[in-house]
VOBA-910283 format. One record per residue (C-alpha): residue in three letters; y, x negated, z. Coordinates in steps of 0.2 Angstrom, whole numbers, plus 2048, in hexadecimal, padded with zeros to 3 digits. Layout:
<rs>
ALAYXZ...
</rs>
This chain:
<rs>
UNKCC754D153UNKCB655214CUNKCB955D13CUNKCAB569143UNKCB556B153UNKCC556F149UNKCBB57B13EUNKCB458414EUNKCC6585155UNKCCD58C145UNKCBF599141UNKCBF59E154UNKCD25A1154UNKCD15AA143UNKCC45B614AUNKCCD5BA15AUNKCDD5BC151UNKCD65C9145UNKCCD5D2153UNKCDC5D315EUNKCE85D9150UNKCDC5E4146UNKCE55F414AUNKCF65ED147UNKCF15E5137UNKCEA5F5130UNKCFB5FC130UNKD015EE124UNKCFD5EB112UNKCF35DB115UNKCE05DC115UNKCD65D0120UNKCCE5C8110UNKCDF5C210BUNKCE15BA11CUNKCD05B211AUNKCD45AC109UNKCE45A310FUNKCDB59C11EUNKCCE595112UNKCDB58E106UNKCE3585115UNKCD257E11AUNKCCE579109UNKCD0568100UNKCE156C0F9UNKCE956D10BUNKCDF56711AUNKCCE562112UNKCC4569121UNKCBA574115UNKCB556A106UNKCA85740FCUNKCA75740E9UNKC9E5810DEUNKC975750D2UNKC9056A0E0UNKC8C5770EDUNKC875860E3UNKC7758B0EDUNKC7F58B0FEUNKC8E5960F7UNKC815A10EEUNKC775A40FEUNKC865A8109UNKC8D5B40FCUNKC7C5BB0FAUNKC7A5BF10CUNKC8B5C710DUNKC875D20FEUNKC765D7105UNKC7E5DC116UNKC8C5E610DUNKC805EF101UNKC755F5110UNKC845FC119UNKC8A605109UNKC7960D107UNKC7A613119UNKC8C61A116UNKC86626108UNKC7F636110UNKC80642102UNKC6F6480FBUNKC696400ECUNKC6B6500E1UNKC7D6520E7UNKC8A6520D9UNKC946450E3UNKC886380DCUNKC8D63B0CAUNKC9D6310CAUNKC966210D3UNKC876210C7UNKC926220B8UNKC9E6140BFUNKC8F6090C3UNKC8760B0B1UNKC936110A4UNKCA36090ABUNKC995F90AFUNKC935F809CUNKCA55FB096UNKCAC5EE0A2UNKC9F5E109CUNKCA35E508AUNKCB65E408CUNKCB65D4096UNKCAA5CC08AUNKCB65CF07DUNKCC45C8087UNKCBA5B908AUNKCB65B6078UNKCC95B8074UNKCCC5AA081UNKCC159F077UNKCB05A0081UNKC9F5A0079UNKC965B1079UNKC8B5AB088UNKC995A5092UNKCA45B508EUNKC965C0093UNKC935B60A3UNKCA55B80A8UNKCA45CA0A5UNKC945CD0AEUNKC9B5C30BDUNKCAB5CD0BEUNKCA35DE0BAUNKC9D5E40CBUNKCA95EB0D8UNKCA85E40E9UNKC9F5ED0F7UNKCA55E1104UNKCB85E1102UNKCBB5F30FDUNKCB95FA10FUNKCCA60310EUNKCC660D0FFUNKCB4611104UNKCAD62010EUNKCB462111FUNKCA4627127UNKC9362E122UNKC99640120UNKCA863B115UNKCA6645105UNKCB76400FDUNKCB263E0EAUNKCBD62E0E8UNKCB76250F7UNKCA562A0F4UNKCA66240E2UNKCAE6130E6UNKCA16100F4UNKC926150EAUNKC9860B0DBUNKC9A5FB0E6UNKC885FE0ECUNKC806010DBUNKC895F50CFUNKC865E50D9UNKC745E80D3UNKC775EF0C2UNKC825E00BDUNKC725D40BFUNKC6B5D80AEUNKC7B5D30A5UNKC7C5C30AFUNKC6A5BF0AAUNKC6E5C3098UNKC7D5B7098UNKC725A90A0UNKC655AC092UNKC725AA085UNKC7759A08DUNKC6559408DUNKC635950A0UNKC575A40A0UNKC495AA096UNKC4D5BA08CUNKC3D5BB081UNKC3C5BF06EUNKC495CC06AUNKC4E5CC07CUNKC3E5D6080UNKC3C5CD091UNKC4E5D0096UNKC4C5E3092UNKC3B5E509AUNKC3C5D90A9UNKC4F5D70ADUNKC545E90A9UNKC465F50AAUNKC3B5ED0B7UNKC475E40C2UNKC525F40C4UNKC446010C6UNKC3B5F50D1UNKC4A5F10DCUNKC4E6040DFUNKC3B6080E2UNKC385FA0EFUNKC485FD0F8UNKC466100F9UNKC3460E0FFUNKC3760210CUNKC4660B113UNKC3D61B113UNKC2E61411CUNKC3860A128UNKC4361812DUNKC34624130UNKC2A61713AUNKC39613145UNKC3D625148UNKC2A62914CUNKC2A61A159UNKC39620161UNKC35633162UNKC22631166UNKC2162016EUNKC3261C175UNKC3160B16DUNKC3D601161UNKC4B60616CUNKC5B5FA16CUNKC545EF15FUNKC605F5151UNKC665E414CUNKC545DD14AUNKC4F5EC140UNKC5E5EB135UNKC5C5D9130UNKC495DB12FUNKC4B5E9122UNKC585E0118UNKC4E5D1117UNKC3E5DA113UNKC455E5105UNKC4E5D60FDUNKC3F5CA0FFUNKC335D70F8UNKC3E5DB0E9UNKC415C80E5UNKC2E5C40E7UNKC2A5D00D8UNKC3A5CC0CEUNKC435DC0D2UNKC555DC0D7UNKC575DA0EAUNKC695E10EAUNKC635F20E4UNKC545F10F0UNKC5F5EE0FFUNKC6C5FB0FAUNKC5E6080F7UNKC56604108UNKC66608111UNKC68618106UNKC5661D10AUNKC5961B11DUNKC6862611CUNKC5F633112UNKC5163411FUNKC5F63712CUNKC67644122UNKC5664E120UNKC5364D132UNKC65653136UNKC6B65D127UNKC79666131UNKC7E65813CUNKC8D64D13AUNKC8763C13FUNKC97634145UNKC95632158UNKC8263315DUNKC8062D16FUNKC72620173UNKC6A62D17FUNKC6963A170UNKC5A645171UNKC4A640167UNKC4F64C159UNKC5E641155UNKC54631155UNKC5862E143UNKC6A632144UNKC6C626153UNKC6261814AUNKC6D61A13AUNKC7D619143UNKC7860A14EUNKC7160113FUNKC81605135UNKC8D5FF143UNKC835EF145UNKC845EC132UNKC965EF131UNKC995E213EUNKC8F5D5134UNKC985DA124UNKCA95D512CUNKCA25C4131UNKC9A5C2120UNKCAB5C6118UNKCB45B9122UNKCA75AC11EUNKCA75AF10BUNKCBA5B1109UNKCBD5A1113UNKCB2598106UNKCBA5A00F7UNKCCC59B0FEUNKCC6589100UNKCC05890EEUNKCD158F0E7UNKCDC5820DFUNKCEE5840D8UNKCE857D0C7UNKCDC58C0C5UNKCEB5980C3UNKCEE5960B0UNKCF45A20A3UNKCE25A509DUNKCDA5A80AFUNKCE85B30B3UNKCE55BD0A3UNKCD35BF0A8UNKCD85C60B9UNKCE65D10B4UNKCDD5D70A4UNKCCE5DC0AFUNKCD95E50BCUNKCE65ED0B1UNKCDD5F00A0UNKCCA5EF0A1UNKCC75F80B1UNKCD36070ADUNKCCB60909CUNKCBA6080A2UNKCBD6150B0UNKCC76210A5UNKCBB620097UNKCAB6230A2UNKCB26310AEUNKCBC63C0A2UNKCAE64A0A4UNKCAC6480B7UNKCB56530C3UNKCC26460C9UNKCD464B0CCUNKCE16410C3UNKCE56370D3UNKCD36330D7UNKCD162D0C5UNKCE06220C6UNKCDB61B0D7UNKCC96180D1UNKCD060E0C2UNKCDB6030CEUNKCCF6000DCUNKCC25F50D3UNKCC25E80E1UNKCBA5D70DCUNKCB45CB0E9UNKCA45C60F2UNKC985CD0E4UNKCA15C30D6UNKCA05B40E1UNKC8E5B60E3UNKC8A5B80D0UNKC965A90CDUNKC8C59E0D9UNKC7C5A40D2UNKC805A00C0UNKC8658E0C5UNKC7658C0D0UNKC6C5910C0UNKC735830B6UNKC8358A0AFUNKC8F57B0ACUNKC9C5740A0UNKCAE57709CUNKCAC589099UNKCA258C0A9UNKCB15830B2UNKCBD58F0AAUNKCB259E0B0UNKCB25970C1UNKCC55960C2UNKCC75A70BAUNKCBB5B00C6UNKCC35A80D5UNKCD45AC0CFUNKCCF5BE0CCUNKCC85BF0DDUNKCD85B90E5UNKCE35C50DBUNKCD75D30DEUNKCD85D00F1UNKCEB5CE0F1UNKCEF5DD0E6UNKCE15E90EBUNKCE25E40FDUNKCF45E60FEUNKCF45F70F6UNKCE45FF0FEUNKCEB60310FUNKCFC60C109UNKCF46140FAUNKCE561B103UNKCF0621111UNKCFA62B105UNKCEA6310FCUNKCE363810DUNKCF4641111UNKCF4649100UNKCE264E101UNKCE3654113UNKCEA666110UNKCDB669104
</rs>
């Protein structure tokens, strides 16, 4: 039988099975990503050979697929966060995405040096694994736009922000490996890769999201136009924000996240007292922004699930038994059980988190699609050799262990957390 036909049958069966058993599966300590990983491994070269991609020979394809998944998820994350920008709720995710990020990079670089990597390779390993994942962490993210739980808001905001704030460290690592221009005294890295790329991405995304939302709301209120085109508008804004940022050497991930965040802020200003949970399609004109934000978010969440399936299948197909060595497992467990807790506790001691919230934030640092993107990006830029091969194995093993351990604990742990918080 044609391998493409077999591929269609397997993917179709997987999608239908996940769709039909979603409610039942949510009661079990097994996340969908773990199922996708297993399916990818079975489709990969070590079992059936139906999916035979290699990171060293197909880095651009894998980079683009992971890139698309991250972009969709970042936009959805921005739309989920409805708190006003001056709200104290933002303090924790900002600290986690900056201070905790720097601590994670520093500690993981030290671990890489201990394992015998060069400074450039150790920093690359650290930068690739530093960002938490906005795609796979849905169980620990905010449950709806009006959710103000500090733990869920912090983990959601961190996942949206640090996929962009990790980029400067990746570029610095590539520079140390001779694959990127840093400038004398790293002046180009500081001025372009840090200051301009970050500020430019934030400004471009915010401006486009703000202008887009006001334009669509105006057309719907005053002209009764742009109705029922949420999917086109969503994809258009994501592509425009990302393309505009990349064109001027700014970070597209930050631009897309802030485009979604700006759209939600416009909705919040139009409906300051509303809870935008179930806005009907025939909502009055005054609620045009609320309906638009909800419709766009629903569409984006559906896309996010499909993107998650695609990338996790590919990650599963890349996994080999030989990759699970004492050194790669040391990277995975060192990140999850040592580095992440140290970074979270050290950076959040002055913040108003309860002891339980701090422990859960230290545990739920999910790694996944974001790390896969940065890994493929580095390989596509020319990272190669024995140390890069170790980095590839270590990152893939870390993703697998994170999906299995975090995914299996997310449902029962967060259920207990909700029960404990409900009386408050």
